Residue, then its C-alpha position, 0 to 999 in steps of 0.5 A: m136783673t129785674d122781674e119786669p112785668l109782661y105789660a111793662k115789656l110790651g110797652f104799657t103802663d099798669a093803668e094802660w094795662g088794666l084798661l086792655v085787660g078789661l076791655p074784652q069782657s066789658v065788650l062781651t058785657a055790653a054786647s049782651a046787654a044791648t038787648p034784655d034776654s032770658a037768663r038762658k039765652t044770656r048765658a049762651e051769649n056768655e058762653a060764646g064771648r068767653d069761648v072767643i076769649s079763650d080761643a085767643r090764647a093761641s092767637a099770633s099776636p103776643l099782645v092778644t095772648a098775654v091779654a086773654a091769658e090774663l083775663l082768663a086767669e082772673g076771671g075763670d077759665p071755661e076750659l077748666g070748668e070755671e064758671v064765670p058769673v054773668i054781669e048784667p048792668p043796671d043801666p045797660i044803655a049807660y054800660v054800652e055808652d061806657v064801653l064804647d068810650r073805653a074802645t076809642e080810648v084803647n084805639a087811640l092807645l094802641t095807635a100810639k104803643a103797639e106794633q101795628s099788626d098786635a093794634e089790628t089783631y086786638k081791635h078785630w078780637l074785640v069786634e069777634i067777641a061782639e059777634s059771637v056775642v049777639g049772634a049766640a041766641s035769637t031774641g023774641g020768637v015763640l019756643g025757640i022758633g022764629g025771633e031776630q038772630v040779631t036785634d037792631t040794637e045788638r047789631e048797632f052796638r057791633d057796629e059802633l064798636a066797630k067805628a070806635l076802633a077804627d083808625 
């Protein structure tokens, strides 16, 4: 009897699993970086995204449950009060492009190797993370009044992500 890792039982290599586990946090970061905000708003976006990641541990999809559990074990669990550092990429445009490229790669990987229901749930989850982040804090306005709830660049990232994950 071997101690086969969970990702191998799900049919993925170590590198593929790394891609699947890393992408949700990268989507969160890219969605937040799509429009520069104050530190307070960026923290609110980060918390919203981490909540969606945390909630995925209760997913009906074994793939999504396993990815969320590993991601939170590696990066900090908000339910345990663990603070997660806010990642602010030095070149947000290049970062967003990289995340979209990885989303396209994940789409092909899931199509080839995952159960259809797991693939669809994982892809929906990524878009849900982006949705929660871009809707977490308005941009612009004065003293929290006015401004845009979702900016054009945030909307564009969310839409491009959904397109990259479409079959």
